[in-house]
C-alpha positions in Angstrom: -118.7 81.2 -71.0 -115.8 81.5 -73.4 -113.8 78.5 -74.6 -110.8 79.8 -72.5 -113.0 80.0 -69.4 -114.3 76.5 -69.8 -110.7 75.2 -70.2 -109.6 76.8 -67.0 -112.7 75.5 -65.2 -112.0 71.9 -66.5 -108.3 72.1 -65.5 -109.3 73.4 -62.0 -111.9 70.6 -61.6 -109.3 68.0 -62.6 -106.8 69.4 -60.1 -109.3 69.3 -57.3 -110.2 65.7 -58.2 -106.6 64.7 -58.2 -106.0 66.2 -54.8 -109.1 64.5 -53.4 -108.1 61.2 -54.8 -104.8 61.5 -53.0 -106.6 62.1 -49.7 -108.6 58.9 -49.8 -109.8 57.4 -46.5 -107.8 54.2 -46.7 -105.3 53.3 -44.0 -101.6 53.8 -45.0 -99.9 50.6 -46.1 -96.5 49.6 -45.0 -95.4 49.2 -48.6 -93.4 46.5 -50.1 -90.8 44.7 -48.0 -87.3 45.9 -49.0 -84.4 43.6 -48.7 -81.9 44.3 -45.9 -78.3 45.2 -46.8 -75.6 42.6 -46.7 -74.3 42.0 -43.2 -77.6 43.0 -41.5 -79.5 40.4 -39.6 -83.2 40.4 -40.7 -85.7 39.3 -38.1 -89.4 39.0 -38.5 -91.8 39.4 -35.6 -95.2 37.7 -36.1 -98.3 36.6 -34.3 -100.0 34.7 -37.1 -102.6 32.2 -36.0 -101.9 33.0 -32.4 -98.3 31.8 -32.6 -96.0 34.6 -31.2 -92.6 34.1 -32.9 -89.4 35.7 -34.1 -88.0 34.2 -37.3 -85.2 33.2 -37.1 -85.2 32.3 -33.4 -81.6 31.2 -33.3 -78.8 33.5 -34.6 -75.0 33.2 -34.6 -72.8 36.2 -35.2 -69.2 37.2 -34.8 -68.3 39.5 -31.8 -68.4 43.2 -32.6 -70.9 45.5 -34.2 -74.1 43.8 -35.3 -77.1 45.4 -37.0 -80.6 43.8 -36.6 -83.4 44.8 -38.9 -86.7 43.8 -37.2 -89.9 43.8 -39.2 -93.3 43.5 -37.5 -95.2 41.1 -39.9 -97.9 40.6 -37.3 -101.1 42.3 -36.5 -100.2 43.5 -33.0 -97.7 45.9 -31.5 -94.3 44.2 -30.7 -90.9 45.1 -29.3 -87.4 43.6 -29.6 -85.2 43.5 -26.5 -81.7 42.0 -26.5 -80.8 40.7 -23.1 -77.5 39.4 -21.5 -78.9 37.6 -18.5 -81.4 40.0 -17.0 -79.6 43.1 -18.4 -81.2 44.9 -21.4 -78.4 45.4 -23.9 -80.6 47.4 -26.3 -84.2 47.5 -27.5 -86.6 48.6 -30.2 -90.0 49.7 -29.0 -93.1 50.7 -30.9 -92.9 48.1 -33.7 -96.4 48.7 -35.1 -97.7 46.2 -37.7 -95.8 46.6 -41.0 -93.0 48.7 -39.5 -89.3 47.8 -39.8 -86.7 49.3 -37.4 -83.0 48.8 -37.2 -80.7 48.6 -34.1 -76.9 48.3 -34.1 -75.3 46.9 -31.0 -71.8 45.9 -30.1 -71.8 42.4 -28.7 -69.0 40.6 -26.9 -68.7 36.8 -27.2 -71.3 34.9 -25.2 -75.0 34.0 -25.2 -77.8 36.5 -25.5 -81.6 36.3 -25.7 -84.1 38.5 -27.6 -87.7 38.8 -26.5 -90.9 40.7 -26.9 -92.2 41.3 -23.4 -95.3 43.2 -24.4 -98.5 41.5 -23.0 -96.6 38.3 -22.2 -95.6 37.6 -25.8 -92.3 36.1 -24.5 -94.2 33.6 -22.4 -96.2 32.7 -25.5 -92.9 31.9 -27.4 -91.8 35.2 -28.8 -88.1 34.8 -27.9 -84.8 33.7 -29.4 -81.1 33.3 -28.8 -78.0 35.0 -30.1 -74.7 33.2 -30.0 -71.8 35.5 -30.4 -68.4 33.9 -31.3 
């Protein structure tokens, strides 16, 4: 084989190796946690050590448009429901581990709760309060 032919074969083999390396069998990672923009309320959902919690669990905001950025830092599926009494104001579903989703809602003055109702997580403590002034 000529020197030129060996060079093309080597380049081709390296290209295939690079493609295969990029297709590894490891699960995708959620990547690094990125900071939320100013004015956005960051909430973390977790079930570490069997404790189902939202952090923070008590939030105070002014009336009007509010954006919540909810990150699932746990190992189980979660959701984030904002309730006024028994009425669902808004919700985020399908929060798989490592995922962050945002929801923007317009809240009038009053008291609200937020919960994860999947598999009784709210009964295990995964709930919080929002006070809107």
